[in-house]
Structure formats: C-alpha cells, structure tokens
LOPANU-749662 format. One record per residue: residue number from 1; residue in three letters; chain; z, y, x of N, C-alpha, C, O, CB in turn. Coordinates in nm, 2 decimals, m for minus. Glycine has a CB too. Layout:
BEGIN
<node k="NUM" r="ala" c="A" n_pz="Z" n_py="Y" n_px="X" ca_pz="Z" ca_py="Y" ca_px="X" c_pz="Z" c_py="Y" c_px="X" o_pz="Z" o_py="Y" o_px="X" cb_pz="Z" cb_py="Y" cb_px="X"/>
...
***
This chain:
BEGIN
<node k="1" r="met" c="A" n_pz="9.87" n_py="13.70" n_px="10.86" ca_pz="9.83" ca_py="13.79" ca_px="10.75" c_pz="9.87" c_py="13.71" c_px="10.62" o_pz="9.84" o_py="13.59" o_px="10.61" cb_pz="9.68" cb_py="13.83" cb_px="10.75"/>
<node k="2" r="his" c="A" n_pz="9.93" n_py="13.78" n_px="10.53" ca_pz="9.97" ca_py="13.72" ca_px="10.40" c_pz="9.88" c_py="13.78" c_px="10.29" o_pz="9.87" o_py="13.91" o_px="10.28" cb_pz="10.12" cb_py="13.74" cb_px="10.37"/>
<node k="3" r="thr" c="A" n_pz="9.81" n_py="13.70" n_px="10.21" ca_pz="9.72" ca_py="13.75" ca_px="10.11" c_pz="9.78" c_py="13.77" c_px="9.98" o_pz="9.85" o_py="13.68" o_px="9.93" cb_pz="9.60" cb_py="13.65" cb_px="10.10"/>
<node k="4" r="leu" c="A" n_pz="9.76" n_py="13.89" n_px="9.92" ca_pz="9.80" ca_py="13.91" ca_px="9.78" c_pz="9.71" c_py="13.85" c_px="9.69" o_pz="9.59" o_py="13.84" o_px="9.72" cb_pz="9.81" cb_py="14.07" cb_px="9.76"/>
<node k="5" r="pro" c="A" n_pz="9.76" n_py="13.81" n_px="9.57" ca_pz="9.67" ca_py="13.74" ca_px="9.47" c_pz="9.58" c_py="13.84" c_px="9.40" o_pz="9.60" o_py="13.96" o_px="9.41" cb_pz="9.76" cb_py="13.67" cb_px="9.37"/>
<node k="6" r="pro" c="A" n_pz="9.47" n_py="13.78" n_px="9.34" ca_pz="9.38" ca_py="13.87" ca_px="9.27" c_pz="9.44" c_py="13.95" c_px="9.15" o_pz="9.40" o_py="14.06" o_px="9.11" cb_pz="9.26" cb_py="13.79" cb_px="9.21"/>
<node k="7" r="val" c="A" n_pz="9.55" n_py="13.88" n_px="9.09" ca_pz="9.62" ca_py="13.95" ca_px="8.98" c_pz="9.76" c_py="13.96" c_px="9.02" o_pz="9.83" o_py="13.87" o_px="9.06" cb_pz="9.61" cb_py="13.86" cb_px="8.85"/>
<node k="8" r="leu" c="A" n_pz="9.81" n_py="14.09" n_px="9.02" ca_pz="9.95" ca_py="14.12" ca_px="9.05" c_pz="10.00" c_py="14.22" c_px="8.95" o_pz="10.00" o_py="14.34" o_px="8.97" cb_pz="9.96" cb_py="14.17" cb_px="9.20"/>
<node k="9" r="thr" c="A" n_pz="10.05" n_py="14.16" n_px="8.84" ca_pz="10.11" ca_py="14.24" ca_px="8.73" c_pz="10.26" c_py="14.20" c_px="8.72" o_pz="10.31" o_py="14.12" o_px="8.79" cb_pz="10.03" cb_py="14.22" cb_px="8.60"/>
<node k="10" r="his" c="A" n_pz="10.32" n_py="14.27" n_px="8.62" ca_pz="10.46" ca_py="14.25" ca_px="8.60" c_pz="10.50" c_py="14.10" c_px="8.58" o_pz="10.61" o_py="14.06" o_px="8.62" cb_pz="10.50" cb_py="14.33" cb_px="8.48"/>
<node k="11" r="glu" c="A" n_pz="10.41" n_py="14.03" n_px="8.51" ca_pz="10.45" ca_py="13.89" ca_px="8.48" c_pz="10.47" c_py="13.80" c_px="8.60" o_pz="10.54" o_py="13.71" o_px="8.60" cb_pz="10.34" cb_py="13.83" cb_px="8.39"/>
<node k="12" r="ile" c="A" n_pz="10.40" n_py="13.83" n_px="8.71" ca_pz="10.41" ca_py="13.75" ca_px="8.83" c_pz="10.47" c_py="13.82" c_px="8.95" o_pz="10.49" o_py="13.75" o_px="9.05" cb_pz="10.27" cb_py="13.69" cb_px="8.86"/>
<node k="13" r="ala" c="A" n_pz="10.50" n_py="13.95" n_px="8.94" ca_pz="10.54" ca_py="14.02" ca_px="9.06" c_pz="10.67" c_py="13.97" c_px="9.12" o_pz="10.69" o_py="13.95" o_px="9.24" cb_pz="10.56" cb_py="14.17" cb_px="9.02"/>
<node k="14" r="ala" c="A" n_pz="10.77" n_py="13.94" n_px="9.03" ca_pz="10.90" ca_py="13.89" ca_px="9.08" c_pz="10.89" c_py="13.76" c_px="9.16" o_pz="10.95" o_py="13.75" o_px="9.26" cb_pz="11.00" cb_py="13.87" cb_px="8.96"/>
<node k="15" r="gly" c="A" n_pz="10.81" n_py="13.67" n_px="9.11" ca_pz="10.79" ca_py="13.54" ca_px="9.18" c_pz="10.72" c_py="13.56" c_px="9.31" o_pz="10.75" o_py="13.49" o_px="9.41" cb_pz="10.72" cb_py="13.45" cb_px="9.09"/>
<node k="16" r="phe" c="A" n_pz="10.62" n_py="13.65" n_px="9.31" ca_pz="10.55" ca_py="13.67" ca_px="9.43" c_pz="10.64" c_py="13.74" c_px="9.54" o_pz="10.63" o_py="13.71" o_px="9.66" cb_pz="10.42" cb_py="13.75" cb_px="9.41"/>
<node k="17" r="thr" c="A" n_pz="10.72" n_py="13.83" n_px="9.49" ca_pz="10.81" ca_py="13.91" ca_px="9.58" c_pz="10.90" c_py="13.81" c_px="9.65" o_pz="10.93" o_py="13.82" o_px="9.77" cb_pz="10.89" cb_py="14.01" cb_px="9.51"/>
<node k="18" r="his" c="A" n_pz="10.95" n_py="13.71" n_px="9.58" ca_pz="11.04" ca_py="13.61" ca_px="9.63" c_pz="10.98" c_py="13.54" c_px="9.75" o_pz="11.04" o_py="13.51" o_px="9.85" cb_pz="11.09" cb_py="13.51" cb_px="9.53"/>
<node k="19" r="gly" c="A" n_pz="10.85" n_py="13.51" n_px="9.74" ca_pz="10.78" ca_py="13.44" ca_px="9.84" c_pz="10.75" c_py="13.52" c_px="9.97" o_pz="10.72" o_py="13.47" o_px="10.07" cb_pz="10.65" cb_py="13.38" cb_px="9.79"/>
<node k="20" r="leu" c="A" n_pz="10.76" n_py="13.65" n_px="9.95" ca_pz="10.73" ca_py="13.74" ca_px="10.07" c_pz="10.84" c_py="13.73" c_px="10.18" o_pz="10.81" o_py="13.76" o_px="10.29" cb_pz="10.72" cb_py="13.88" cb_px="10.02"/>
<node k="21" r="lys" c="A" n_pz="10.96" n_py="13.69" n_px="10.14" ca_pz="11.06" ca_py="13.67" ca_px="10.24" c_pz="11.02" c_py="13.58" c_px="10.35" o_pz="11.05" o_py="13.60" o_px="10.47" cb_pz="11.19" cb_py="13.62" cb_px="10.17"/>
<node k="22" r="lys" c="A" n_pz="10.96" n_py="13.47" n_px="10.31" ca_pz="10.91" ca_py="13.37" ca_px="10.41" c_pz="10.80" c_py="13.43" c_px="10.50" o_pz="10.79" o_py="13.41" o_px="10.62" cb_pz="10.86" cb_py="13.24" cb_px="10.34"/>
<node k="23" r="ala" c="A" n_pz="10.71" n_py="13.51" n_px="10.43" ca_pz="10.60" ca_py="13.58" ca_px="10.51" c_pz="10.66" c_py="13.67" c_px="10.61" o_pz="10.61" o_py="13.68" o_px="10.72" cb_pz="10.51" cb_py="13.65" cb_px="10.41"/>
<node k="24" r="val" c="A" n_pz="10.77" n_py="13.74" n_px="10.58" ca_pz="10.83" ca_py="13.83" ca_px="10.67" c_pz="10.89" c_py="13.76" c_px="10.79" o_pz="10.88" o_py="13.79" o_px="10.90" cb_pz="10.94" cb_py="13.92" cb_px="10.60"/>
<node k="25" r="gln" c="A" n_pz="10.96" n_py="13.65" n_px="10.76" ca_pz="11.02" ca_py="13.56" ca_px="10.86" c_pz="10.91" c_py="13.51" c_px="10.96" o_pz="10.94" o_py="13.50" o_px="11.08" cb_pz="11.10" cb_py="13.45" cb_px="10.80"/>
<node k="26" r="asn" c="A" n_pz="10.79" n_py="13.48" n_px="10.91" ca_pz="10.69" ca_py="13.42" ca_px="10.99" c_pz="10.60" c_py="13.52" c_px="11.06" o_pz="10.53" o_py="13.49" o_px="11.16" cb_pz="10.60" cb_py="13.34" cb_px="10.90"/>
<node k="27" r="ala" c="A" n_pz="10.62" n_py="13.65" n_px="11.03" ca_pz="10.54" ca_py="13.75" ca_px="11.09" c_pz="10.59" c_py="13.78" c_px="11.23" o_pz="10.72" o_py="13.78" o_px="11.25" cb_pz="10.54" cb_py="13.89" cb_px="11.01"/>
<node k="28" r="ser" c="A" n_pz="10.50" n_py="13.80" n_px="11.33" ca_pz="10.55" ca_py="13.81" ca_px="11.47" c_pz="10.62" c_py="13.95" c_px="11.49" o_pz="10.74" o_py="13.95" o_px="11.52" cb_pz="10.43" cb_py="13.80" cb_px="11.56"/>
<node k="29" r="gly" c="A" n_pz="10.55" n_py="14.06" n_px="11.47" ca_pz="10.61" ca_py="14.19" ca_px="11.49" c_pz="10.57" c_py="14.28" c_px="11.38" o_pz="10.63" o_py="14.38" o_px="11.35" cb_pz="10.57" cb_py="14.25" cb_px="11.62"/>
<node k="30" r="val" c="A" n_pz="10.45" n_py="14.25" n_px="11.32" ca_pz="10.40" ca_py="14.33" ca_px="11.21" c_pz="10.36" c_py="14.24" c_px="11.09" o_pz="10.29" o_py="14.14" o_px="11.11" cb_pz="10.28" cb_py="14.41" cb_px="11.25"/>
<node k="31" r="leu" c="A" n_pz="10.42" n_py="14.27" n_px="10.97" ca_pz="10.38" ca_py="14.19" ca_px="10.85" c_pz="10.25" c_py="14.26" c_px="10.80" o_pz="10.25" o_py="14.38" o_px="10.77" cb_pz="10.49" cb_py="14.19" cb_px="10.75"/>
<node k="32" r="val" c="A" n_pz="10.14" n_py="14.19" n_px="10.80" ca_pz="10.01" ca_py="14.24" ca_px="10.75" c_pz="9.98" c_py="14.17" c_px="10.62" o_pz="9.97" o_py="14.05" o_px="10.61" cb_pz="9.90" cb_py="14.21" cb_px="10.86"/>
<node k="33" r="leu" c="A" n_pz="9.97" n_py="14.26" n_px="10.52" ca_pz="9.94" ca_py="14.21" ca_px="10.38" c_pz="9.79" c_py="14.24" c_px="10.36" o_pz="9.74" o_py="14.35" o_px="10.38" cb_pz="10.03" cb_py="14.27" cb_px="10.28"/>
<node k="34" r="asp" c="A" n_pz="9.72" n_py="14.13" n_px="10.31" ca_pz="9.58" ca_py="14.15" ca_px="10.28" c_pz="9.57" c_py="14.17" c_px="10.13" o_pz="9.59" o_py="14.08" o_px="10.05" cb_pz="9.49" cb_py="14.03" cb_px="10.32"/>
<node k="35" r="ala" c="A" n_pz="9.53" n_py="14.29" n_px="10.09" ca_pz="9.52" ca_py="14.33" ca_px="9.95" c_pz="9.38" c_py="14.33" c_px="9.90" o_pz="9.35" o_py="14.38" o_px="9.79" cb_pz="9.59" cb_py="14.46" cb_px="9.92"/>
<node k="36" r="ser" c="A" n_pz="9.29" n_py="14.29" n_px="9.98" ca_pz="9.15" ca_py="14.30" ca_px="9.94" c_pz="9.11" c_py="14.21" c_px="9.82" o_pz="9.01" o_py="14.24" o_px="9.76" cb_pz="9.06" cb_py="14.26" cb_px="10.06"/>
<node k="37" r="ala" c="A" n_pz="9.18" n_py="14.11" n_px="9.79" ca_pz="9.15" ca_py="14.03" ca_px="9.67" c_pz="9.21" c_py="14.09" c_px="9.54" o_pz="9.17" o_py="14.04" o_px="9.43" cb_pz="9.21" cb_py="13.89" cb_px="9.69"/>
<node k="38" r="leu" c="A" n_pz="9.29" n_py="14.19" n_px="9.55" ca_pz="9.35" ca_py="14.25" ca_px="9.43" c_pz="9.24" c_py="14.30" c_px="9.34" o_pz="9.16" o_py="14.39" o_px="9.38" cb_pz="9.45" cb_py="14.36" cb_px="9.47"/>
<node k="39" r="gln" c="A" n_pz="9.24" n_py="14.26" n_px="9.22" ca_pz="9.15" ca_py="14.31" ca_px="9.12" c_pz="9.22" c_py="14.36" c_px="8.99" o_pz="9.18" o_py="14.46" o_px="8.94" cb_pz="9.05" cb_py="14.20" cb_px="9.08"/>
<node k="40" r="val" c="A" n_pz="9.32" n_py="14.29" n_px="8.95" ca_pz="9.40" ca_py="14.33" ca_px="8.83" c_pz="9.54" c_py="14.36" c_px="8.88" o_pz="9.61" o_py="14.27" o_px="8.93" cb_pz="9.39" cb_py="14.23" cb_px="8.72"/>
<node k="41" r="phe" c="A" n_pz="9.59" n_py="14.48" n_px="8.86" ca_pz="9.73" ca_py="14.51" ca_px="8.90" c_pz="9.78" c_py="14.62" c_px="8.82" o_pz="9.71" o_py="14.70" o_px="8.75" cb_pz="9.73" cb_py="14.54" cb_px="9.05"/>
<node k="42" r="asp" c="A" n_pz="9.91" n_py="14.64" n_px="8.82" ca_pz="9.98" ca_py="14.75" ca_px="8.76" c_pz="10.08" c_py="14.81" c_px="8.86" o_pz="10.07" o_py="14.77" o_px="8.98" cb_pz="10.05" cb_py="14.72" cb_px="8.62"/>
<node k="43" r="ser" c="A" n_pz="10.16" n_py="14.89" n_px="8.82" ca_pz="10.26" ca_py="14.95" ca_px="8.91" c_pz="10.35" c_py="14.85" c_px="8.97" o_pz="10.42" o_py="14.88" o_px="9.07" cb_pz="10.34" cb_py="15.06" cb_px="8.84"/>
<node k="44" r="ser" c="A" n_pz="10.36" n_py="14.73" n_px="8.92" ca_pz="10.44" ca_py="14.62" ca_px="8.98" c_pz="10.38" c_py="14.59" c_px="9.12" o_pz="10.46" o_py="14.54" o_px="9.20" cb_pz="10.44" cb_py="14.50" cb_px="8.89"/>
<node k="45" r="ala" c="A" n_pz="10.26" n_py="14.61" n_px="9.14" ca_pz="10.20" ca_py="14.58" ca_px="9.27" c_pz="10.26" c_py="14.67" c_px="9.37" o_pz="10.29" o_py="14.63" o_px="9.49" cb_pz="10.05" cb_py="14.60" cb_px="9.27"/>
<node k="46" r="leu" c="A" n_pz="10.29" n_py="14.80" n_px="9.34" ca_pz="10.36" ca_py="14.89" ca_px="9.43" c_pz="10.50" c_py="14.84" c_px="9.45" o_pz="10.55" o_py="14.85" o_px="9.56" cb_pz="10.36" cb_py="15.03" cb_px="9.37"/>
<node k="47" r="ala" c="A" n_pz="10.57" n_py="14.79" n_px="9.35" ca_pz="10.70" ca_py="14.73" ca_px="9.37" c_pz="10.70" c_py="14.62" c_px="9.47" o_pz="10.79" o_py="14.61" o_px="9.55" cb_pz="10.76" cb_py="14.69" cb_px="9.23"/>
<node k="48" r="val" c="A" n_pz="10.60" n_py="14.54" n_px="9.46" ca_pz="10.58" ca_py="14.42" ca_px="9.56" c_pz="10.57" c_py="14.48" c_px="9.70" o_pz="10.63" o_py="14.43" o_px="9.79" cb_pz="10.47" cb_py="14.33" cb_px="9.52"/>
<node k="49" r="leu" c="A" n_pz="10.48" n_py="14.58" n_px="9.71" ca_pz="10.46" ca_py="14.64" ca_px="9.85" c_pz="10.59" c_py="14.70" c_px="9.90" o_pz="10.62" o_py="14.69" o_px="10.02" cb_pz="10.35" cb_py="14.74" cb_px="9.84"/>
<node k="50" r="leu" c="A" n_pz="10.66" n_py="14.77" n_px="9.81" ca_pz="10.79" ca_py="14.83" ca_px="9.86" c_pz="10.89" c_py="14.73" c_px="9.90" o_pz="10.96" o_py="14.74" o_px="9.99" cb_pz="10.84" cb_py="14.92" cb_px="9.75"/>
<node k="51" r="ala" c="A" n_pz="10.89" n_py="14.62" n_px="9.82" ca_pz="10.99" ca_py="14.51" ca_px="9.85" c_pz="10.95" c_py="14.45" c_px="9.99" o_pz="11.04" o_py="14.42" o_px="10.07" cb_pz="10.99" cb_py="14.40" cb_px="9.74"/>
<node k="52" r="ala" c="A" n_pz="10.82" n_py="14.43" n_px="10.01" ca_pz="10.78" ca_py="14.37" ca_px="10.14" c_pz="10.81" c_py="14.46" c_px="10.25" o_pz="10.85" o_py="14.42" o_px="10.36" cb_pz="10.62" cb_py="14.34" cb_px="10.13"/>
<node k="53" r="arg" c="A" n_pz="10.80" n_py="14.59" n_px="10.23" ca_pz="10.83" ca_py="14.69" ca_px="10.34" c_pz="10.98" c_py="14.68" c_px="10.37" o_pz="11.02" o_py="14.69" o_px="10.48" cb_pz="10.78" cb_py="14.83" cb_px="10.29"/>
<node k="54" r="arg" c="A" n_pz="11.06" n_py="14.68" n_px="10.26" ca_pz="11.21" ca_py="14.67" ca_px="10.28" c_pz="11.24" c_py="14.55" c_px="10.36" o_pz="11.32" o_py="14.56" o_px="10.45" cb_pz="11.28" cb_py="14.68" cb_px="10.15"/>
<node k="55" r="glu" c="A" n_pz="11.18" n_py="14.44" n_px="10.32" ca_pz="11.21" ca_py="14.31" ca_px="10.39" c_pz="11.17" c_py="14.32" c_px="10.54" o_pz="11.25" o_py="14.28" o_px="10.63" cb_pz="11.14" cb_py="14.19" cb_px="10.33"/>
<node k="56" r="ala" c="A" n_pz="11.05" n_py="14.37" n_px="10.56" ca_pz="11.00" ca_py="14.38" ca_px="10.70" c_pz="11.09" c_py="14.47" c_px="10.78" o_pz="11.13" o_py="14.44" o_px="10.90" cb_pz="10.86" cb_py="14.44" cb_px="10.70"/>
<node k="57" r="leu" c="A" n_pz="11.13" n_py="14.59" n_px="10.73" ca_pz="11.21" ca_py="14.68" ca_px="10.80" c_pz="11.35" c_py="14.62" c_px="10.83" o_pz="11.41" o_py="14.64" o_px="10.94" cb_pz="11.23" cb_py="14.81" cb_px="10.73"/>
<node k="58" r="ala" c="A" n_pz="11.41" n_py="14.55" n_px="10.73" ca_pz="11.54" ca_py="14.49" ca_px="10.75" c_pz="11.53" c_py="14.38" c_px="10.86" o_pz="11.63" o_py="14.35" o_px="10.93" cb_pz="11.58" cb_py="14.42" cb_px="10.62"/>
<node k="59" r="ala" c="A" n_pz="11.41" n_py="14.32" n_px="10.88" ca_pz="11.40" ca_py="14.22" ca_px="10.98" c_pz="11.35" c_py="14.28" c_px="11.12" o_pz="11.33" o_py="14.21" o_px="11.21" cb_pz="11.30" cb_py="14.12" cb_px="10.94"/>
<node k="60" r="gly" c="A" n_pz="11.35" n_py="14.41" n_px="11.12" ca_pz="11.31" ca_py="14.48" ca_px="11.24" c_pz="11.16" c_py="14.48" c_px="11.27" o_pz="11.12" o_py="14.49" o_px="11.39" cb_pz="11.38" cb_py="14.43" cb_px="11.36"/>
<node k="61" r="lys" c="A" n_pz="11.08" n_py="14.46" n_px="11.17" ca_pz="10.93" ca_py="14.45" ca_px="11.18" c_pz="10.87" c_py="14.57" c_px="11.11" o_pz="10.93" o_py="14.64" o_px="11.03" cb_pz="10.88" cb_py="14.32" cb_px="11.12"/>
<node k="62" r="gln" c="A" n_pz="10.74" n_py="14.58" n_px="11.14" ca_pz="10.66" ca_py="14.69" ca_px="11.07" c_pz="10.57" c_py="14.62" c_px="10.97" o_pz="10.56" o_py="14.49" o_px="10.96" cb_pz="10.57" cb_py="14.76" cb_px="11.18"/>
<node k="63" r="met" c="A" n_pz="10.51" n_py="14.70" n_px="10.89" ca_pz="10.42" ca_py="14.64" ca_px="10.78" c_pz="10.29" c_py="14.72" c_px="10.78" o_pz="10.29" o_py="14.85" o_px="10.79" cb_pz="10.49" cb_py="14.64" cb_px="10.65"/>
<node k="64" r="ala" c="A" n_pz="10.18" n_py="14.65" n_px="10.76" ca_pz="10.05" ca_py="14.72" ca_px="10.74" c_pz="9.98" c_py="14.65" c_px="10.62" o_pz="10.01" o_py="14.53" o_px="10.59" cb_pz="9.96" cb_py="14.71" cb_px="10.87"/>
<node k="65" r="val" c="A" n_pz="9.90" n_py="14.72" n_px="10.55" ca_pz="9.82" ca_py="14.67" ca_px="10.44" c_pz="9.67" c_py="14.68" c_px="10.47" o_pz="9.62" o_py="14.78" o_px="10.50" cb_pz="9.86" cb_py="14.74" cb_px="10.31"/>
<node k="66" r="his" c="A" n_pz="9.61" n_py="14.56" n_px="10.46" ca_pz="9.46" ca_py="14.56" ca_px="10.48" c_pz="9.39" c_py="14.55" c_px="10.35" o_pz="9.43" o_py="14.48" o_px="10.26" cb_pz="9.43" cb_py="14.43" cb_px="10.57"/>
<node k="67" r="gly" c="A" n_pz="9.29" n_py="14.63" n_px="10.33" ca_pz="9.21" ca_py="14.63" ca_px="10.21" c_pz="9.27" c_py="14.67" c_px="10.08" o_pz="9.24" o_py="14.62" o_px="9.97" cb_pz="9.17" cb_py="14.49" cb_px="10.19"/>
<node k="68" r="leu" c="A" n_pz="9.37" n_py="14.77" n_px="10.09" ca_pz="9.43" ca_py="14.82" ca_px="9.97" c_pz="9.33" c_py="14.89" c_px="9.88" o_pz="9.26" o_py="14.98" o_px="9.93" cb_pz="9.54" cb_py="14.92" cb_px="10.01"/>
<node k="69" r="pro" c="A" n_pz="9.31" n_py="14.84" n_px="9.76" ca_pz="9.21" ca_py="14.90" ca_px="9.67" c_pz="9.24" c_py="15.05" c_px="9.65" o_pz="9.35" o_py="15.09" o_px="9.64" cb_pz="9.21" cb_py="14.83" cb_px="9.53"/>
<node k="70" r="gly" c="A" n_pz="9.13" n_py="15.12" n_px="9.64" ca_pz="9.14" ca_py="15.27" ca_px="9.62" c_pz="9.22" c_py="15.31" c_px="9.50" o_pz="9.30" o_py="15.40" o_px="9.51" cb_pz="9.00" cb_py="15.33" cb_px="9.61"/>
<node k="71" r="arg" c="A" n_pz="9.21" n_py="15.23" n_px="9.39" ca_pz="9.29" ca_py="15.27" ca_px="9.27" c_pz="9.44" c_py="15.25" c_px="9.30" o_pz="9.52" o_py="15.33" o_px="9.25" cb_pz="9.25" cb_py="15.18" cb_px="9.15"/>
<node k="72" r="leu" c="A" n_pz="9.47" n_py="15.15" n_px="9.38" ca_pz="9.61" ca_py="15.12" ca_px="9.40" c_pz="9.67" c_py="15.23" c_px="9.50" o_pz="9.78" o_py="15.27" o_px="9.49" cb_pz="9.64" cb_py="14.98" cb_px="9.46"/>
<node k="73" r="arg" c="A" n_pz="9.58" n_py="15.27" n_px="9.60" ca_pz="9.62" ca_py="15.38" ca_px="9.69" c_pz="9.64" c_py="15.51" c_px="9.61" o_pz="9.74" o_py="15.58" o_px="9.64" cb_pz="9.52" cb_py="15.40" cb_px="9.80"/>
<node k="74" r="gln" c="A" n_pz="9.56" n_py="15.53" n_px="9.51" ca_pz="9.57" ca_py="15.65" ca_px="9.42" c_pz="9.70" c_py="15.64" c_px="9.35" o_pz="9.78" o_py="15.74" o_px="9.33" cb_pz="9.45" cb_py="15.67" cb_px="9.33"/>
<node k="75" r="leu" c="A" n_pz="9.74" n_py="15.53" n_px="9.29" ca_pz="9.86" ca_py="15.51" ca_px="9.22" c_pz="9.98" c_py="15.53" c_px="9.31" o_pz="10.08" o_py="15.59" o_px="9.27" cb_pz="9.87" cb_py="15.37" cb_px="9.16"/>
<node k="76" r="ala" c="A" n_pz="9.97" n_py="15.48" n_px="9.43" ca_pz="10.08" ca_py="15.50" ca_px="9.53" c_pz="10.09" c_py="15.65" c_px="9.56" o_pz="10.20" o_py="15.70" o_px="9.58" cb_pz="10.05" cb_py="15.42" cb_px="9.66"/>
<node k="77" r="gly" c="A" n_pz="9.98" n_py="15.72" n_px="9.57" ca_pz="9.99" ca_py="15.87" ca_px="9.59" c_pz="10.05" c_py="15.94" c_px="9.47" o_pz="10.13" o_py="16.03" o_px="9.49" cb_pz="9.85" cb_py="15.92" cb_px="9.60"/>
<node k="78" r="leu" c="A" n_pz="10.03" n_py="15.89" n_px="9.35" ca_pz="10.09" ca_py="15.95" ca_px="9.23" c_pz="10.24" c_py="15.94" c_px="9.24" o_pz="10.32" o_py="16.02" o_px="9.20" cb_pz="10.04" cb_py="15.89" cb_px="9.10"/>
<node k="79" r="tyr" c="A" n_pz="10.29" n_py="15.82" n_px="9.29" ca_pz="10.43" ca_py="15.79" ca_px="9.30" c_pz="10.49" c_py="15.85" c_px="9.43" o_pz="10.61" o_py="15.84" o_px="9.45" cb_pz="10.45" cb_py="15.64" cb_px="9.29"/>
<node k="80" r="gly" c="A" n_pz="10.40" n_py="15.91" n_px="9.51" ca_pz="10.46" ca_py="15.97" ca_px="9.64" c_pz="10.49" c_py="15.87" c_px="9.75" o_pz="10.57" o_py="15.90" o_px="9.83" cb_pz="10.57" cb_py="16.05" cb_px="9.61"/>
<node k="81" r="val" c="A" n_pz="10.43" n_py="15.75" n_px="9.74" ca_pz="10.47" ca_py="15.64" ca_px="9.84" c_pz="10.35" c_py="15.60" c_px="9.92" o_pz="10.36" o_py="15.50" o_px="10.00" cb_pz="10.53" cb_py="15.52" cb_px="9.77"/>
<node k="82" r="ala" c="A" n_pz="10.23" n_py="15.66" n_px="9.91" ca_pz="10.11" ca_py="15.62" ca_px="9.98" c_pz="10.13" c_py="15.61" c_px="10.13" o_pz="10.08" o_py="15.52" o_px="10.20" cb_pz="10.00" cb_py="15.71" cb_px="9.95"/>
<node k="83" r="asp" c="A" n_pz="10.21" n_py="15.70" n_px="10.19" ca_pz="10.23" ca_py="15.70" ca_px="10.33" c_pz="10.32" c_py="15.59" c_px="10.38" o_pz="10.32" o_py="15.56" o_px="10.50" cb_pz="10.29" cb_py="15.83" cb_px="10.37"/>
<node k="84" r="leu" c="A" n_pz="10.38" n_py="15.52" n_px="10.29" ca_pz="10.46" ca_py="15.40" ca_px="10.33" c_pz="10.38" c_py="15.28" c_px="10.35" o_pz="10.44" o_py="15.18" o_px="10.40" cb_pz="10.57" cb_py="15.38" cb_px="10.22"/>
<node k="85" r="phe" c="A" n_pz="10.25" n_py="15.28" n_px="10.32" ca_pz="10.17" ca_py="15.16" ca_px="10.33" c_pz="10.05" c_py="15.19" c_px="10.43" o_pz="9.94" o_py="15.21" o_px="10.39" cb_pz="10.11" cb_py="15.12" cb_px="10.20"/>
<node k="86" r="pro" c="A" n_pz="10.09" n_py="15.20" n_px="10.56" ca_pz="9.98" ca_py="15.22" ca_px="10.66" c_pz="9.88" c_py="15.11" c_px="10.66" o_pz="9.91" o_py="14.99" o_px="10.64" cb_pz="10.04" cb_py="15.24" cb_px="10.80"/>
<node k="87" r="ala" c="A" n_pz="9.75" n_py="15.15" n_px="10.68" ca_pz="9.65" ca_py="15.05" ca_px="10.68" c_pz="9.64" c_py="14.99" c_px="10.82" o_pz="9.67" o_py="15.06" o_px="10.92" cb_pz="9.51" cb_py="15.11" cb_px="10.64"/>
<node k="88" r="asp" c="A" n_pz="9.61" n_py="14.86" n_px="10.83" ca_pz="9.59" ca_py="14.80" ca_px="10.96" c_pz="9.45" c_py="14.84" c_px="11.02" o_pz="9.37" o_py="14.90" o_px="10.94" cb_pz="9.60" cb_py="14.65" cb_px="10.96"/>
<node k="89" r="ser" c="A" n_pz="9.42" n_py="14.81" n_px="11.14" ca_pz="9.30" ca_py="14.85" ca_px="11.20" c_pz="9.17" c_py="14.79" c_px="11.14" o_pz="9.06" o_py="14.84" o_px="11.16" cb_pz="9.30" cb_py="14.82" cb_px="11.35"/>
<node k="90" r="lys" c="A" n_pz="9.19" n_py="14.69" n_px="11.06" ca_pz="9.07" ca_py="14.63" ca_px="10.99" c_pz="9.03" c_py="14.69" c_px="10.86" o_pz="8.93" o_py="14.66" o_px="10.80" cb_pz="9.10" cb_py="14.48" cb_px="10.97"/>
<node k="91" r="thr" c="A" n_pz="9.12" n_py="14.78" n_px="10.81" ca_pz="9.09" ca_py="14.84" ca_px="10.68" c_pz="8.98" c_py="14.95" c_px="10.69" o_pz="8.98" o_py="15.03" o_px="10.78" cb_pz="9.22" cb_py="14.90" cb_px="10.62"/>
<node k="92" r="ser" c="A" n_pz="8.89" n_py="14.95" n_px="10.60" ca_pz="8.78" ca_py="15.04" ca_px="10.60" c_pz="8.83" c_py="15.18" c_px="10.57" o_pz="8.94" o_py="15.20" o_px="10.50" cb_pz="8.67" cb_py="15.00" cb_px="10.50"/>
<node k="93" r="ser" c="A" n_pz="8.76" n_py="15.28" n_px="10.62" ca_pz="8.80" ca_py="15.42" ca_px="10.59" c_pz="8.79" c_py="15.45" c_px="10.44" o_pz="8.86" o_py="15.54" o_px="10.39" cb_pz="8.71" cb_py="15.52" cb_px="10.67"/>
<node k="94" r="glu" c="A" n_pz="8.71" n_py="15.38" n_px="10.37" ca_pz="8.69" ca_py="15.40" ca_px="10.22" c_pz="8.82" c_py="15.37" c_px="10.15" o_pz="8.86" o_py="15.44" o_px="10.06" cb_pz="8.58" cb_py="15.31" cb_px="10.17"/>
<node k="95" r="ala" c="A" n_pz="8.89" n_py="15.26" n_px="10.20" ca_pz="9.02" ca_py="15.22" ca_px="10.13" c_pz="9.13" c_py="15.32" c_px="10.16" o_pz="9.23" o_py="15.33" o_px="10.09" cb_pz="9.06" cb_py="15.08" cb_px="10.18"/>
<node k="96" r="leu" c="A" n_pz="9.11" n_py="15.40" n_px="10.27" ca_pz="9.21" ca_py="15.50" ca_px="10.30" c_pz="9.20" c_py="15.63" c_px="10.22" o_pz="9.29" o_py="15.71" o_px="10.22" cb_pz="9.21" cb_py="15.52" cb_px="10.45"/>
<node k="97" r="gln" c="A" n_pz="9.09" n_py="15.65" n_px="10.16" ca_pz="9.07" ca_py="15.78" ca_px="10.09" c_pz="9.13" c_py="15.77" c_px="9.95" o_pz="9.12" o_py="15.87" o_px="9.88" cb_pz="8.92" cb_py="15.81" cb_px="10.08"/>
***
C-alpha cells in the first residue's frame, strides 16, 4: 500500500506523481493507494490518481484506493471519473458515498 500525503495540491502533485512509478513497480498485482491521510487537496489530487491508474494499467496491474475522502470522491464525480477509482475492501461504505 502506498500512502498519499496529508497535503496534495498543485505545488507538490508533480513531484509526488513521479514517485508513484516506483510504487507501481513494487505492487504485486494491485496498486493500493491509501488516501485516508488526505486533508488538504485540490483537483491536482485527481490528476495524481489518474496518473497512478495509467501507470498501473500500463504495467498490467489494477488500482484501488483506500480511504478516499468524501469531498475528493465528490470532486471525482463532478469530473466524471469517480468510477475509475474503485475502493479496496478496507474502505468504509461512508467513503464510497
């Protein structure tokens, strides 16, 4: 599991995305991102999730997100990409709403 930082805004998104390539390489079959620590974010957090998904798919792996904050899931819904970030089995039903 790879943990997202508490703050994921435009200023740090590019650097964090670069580090996800290693996380994808180290993932066995499913890249699981833990988003439960996210407190401050903007739409750049969605860009990071999309980049991670692209990397995972290119490597023949799946991706799941644990603990996606409700506000970020709502933002993903507004952009029409919420279905691209399936929750893993540890994610609470509250985070999925």
